[in-house]
N, C-alpha and C positions, 0 to 999 in steps of 0.2 A: 504494500500500500504506500503510495506516494504521500509525502508530507506537503502541506500547503502552508505558506507563510503569509500572514496578513499583517500589514504595517498600518498603524493608526497614527496619524499626525495631528497633534493638538496644538493649536496656535492661540495664544492669549494676546490681546491688543496691549500695546505698551502703556496705555493710559489706565488700564483697569486696576492695576496694583495701587496707583495713586488715588483712584476713585475709592477703592476699599479703605485705604488709609484715611482718607477724608471722612468717610462715613463712620468708621470706627472711632476716630478722634472726636467727632461731634457727638456721637453716642456717649462717649466717656465724659465729655464736658457737660452735657445737658442732662445725663441720666435717663434719656429716652431711648426707646428701641427703634432701630431703622425699620422702614416699611419693607417686608420681605418681597412683595410683588414688584416694587420699584427696583430693588436691588437685582431681583431675578431677571427683569427686563433688560437691565444694563449688562448682566452676565451673558444673556443670550446674544446680545450685540457684540460683546467683546471676545467670545470664544468661538472658534471655528474648528470643526473636526472633519478630517478627511481620511477615508479608508482606502488604502492602496493594496493591490495584490501583488 
């Protein structure tokens, strides 16, 4: 039986780490929780997944 190799490329936008840092900093300063739907929307824009064979 032949083996198949599947490669998954995950790319994160350069600005997403800075966005998360800002969200977490503001949450710490204000004591409030970030909106998960809004963070999830930006996560979906920032991360791209490509499957290669």
